[in-house]
ROKOL-344459 format. One record per residue (C-alpha): x, y, z. Coordinates in steps of 0.5 Angstrom, whole numbers, plus 500, padded with zeros to 3 digits. Example, Ala and Ser with C-alpha at 12.3 -4.5 7.8 and 13.67 -1.06 7.14 Angstrom:
BEGIN
525491516527498514
//
This chain:
BEGIN
703465082697465078701463072704457076697455078694455071700450068698446074691446071693445064697439066691435070685437065685429063686426069680431072675428067675422070671421077674422083676416088681417093684412098688414104694410102695415096697420101702421106702427111710428113712422111707418115701414112695416116691410113690404116691398111684395111682402109684401102679404097674404103672411102670416097670423097665427092661433091654431092647435090643430093638433098638426101646426102646433104641431110645425112651430112647436117645430121652428122654435123648436128651429132658432132657439134651439138651432141659432142661439143655442146654447141647451141644449135636452134634447128629442128629435126636433129639437123645442123643447117643455116642460111649458107648451106644453099650457096655452098658446095657439099663435100662428103666422105662415104664409107663404101662398105656401109654407104654412110656419110662419115666426113664432111666439109662445105665450100663457099666460093668467093662469087657467092658472097653477094648472095650471103652478105659475106663469108660465114667467118665474117660473123667472128672476124674482121676480114679487111685483109682479104682485099689484099689477097691476089686470086680466087678465094673460097671458104671451108666450114663445118668440117667434121668427122664421125667419132668412129672414124677419127683414125686419120683416113677419112681426114686424109681422103677429105683433104686430098679432094679439097686440094684437087678442088683448089687446083682444078678451079684455080682457088689460090686461097682457102680460108675458114675456122679451125676449132678447139672445143673447150669441152675436150680438155685441150691446153688452150694456152699451150696451143695458142703459144705454139701457133704464135711461135710457129704458124702465124701469117705475116702482120699484113695477113691478120684478122681481128677476132670480134670476141677475143680472149684477152686473159690467155697467158703465154707459156713456154712450150718450146720442145714440148708436145702440144696436143692439138684437135685433129682438124686443126693439125691437119690444116697445119700439115697442109701448109696452112697459117693462122691469121691471128689470135682466136675468137671465142664462139659461145654458141659452139663452145669453142675457140675459132682460129682463122685459117689461110691456106695458099695453093702455092703452099700445098704439099708437093705430094698432092700436086704430084698425085694429080699429075700422075694419077694412081690407079685405084
//
């Protein structure tokens, strides 16, 4: 596995030396273009160290998690921030027309957990199984999209940059939590059952939630459409698996599923793009 990843990295060195400008039309998920025609070259995904841009991202996080989903965030000035932020890489998606931050996720590389005391996800899950993973691990977190930009284009640009990061930095696994907001009217039992049927990891790659929901009843959803949150759906389309039962997060008013994304399971269309960059 690691040799394969190393070959990928060697082949794209020249492409990665250039600034990354992603457009949603470059990538298709399951053969379906998620970008609208007018979105071409509109969004740029970049890692930033700018304090000003990070504050904008923290304000977006607060708007989504607190104002939309009803999360309890004890932070002043309308910002969602915590002790992990200073150790993370901050990935923003910018609307090139307005200059605003419209999408965000953060990445915590494994080598930083000596300073943080562990991954953020360890506050919700028992993560013993991570010791069995061979290769570098990083954690995604606080992923959110501005409510006016949830047509798929921003998510697609964001995930393309995440995929590039995995290849560039030889990250064999990404972990993180994908949330189902309990205030959004999702059929939680149907989502859980669909994941049990189609998206679970093998038993030796399971985690244990610290606040499980024991009263979820199995439902027969075979052949039926199950509405999932866009971010969870995007994770699964990127080849991710779910590492067991969800954890209830009372502060964020949601269920969290622990996600495992392997470099070897990334859709080939992403890697092929990095081998043959598209001029933009």
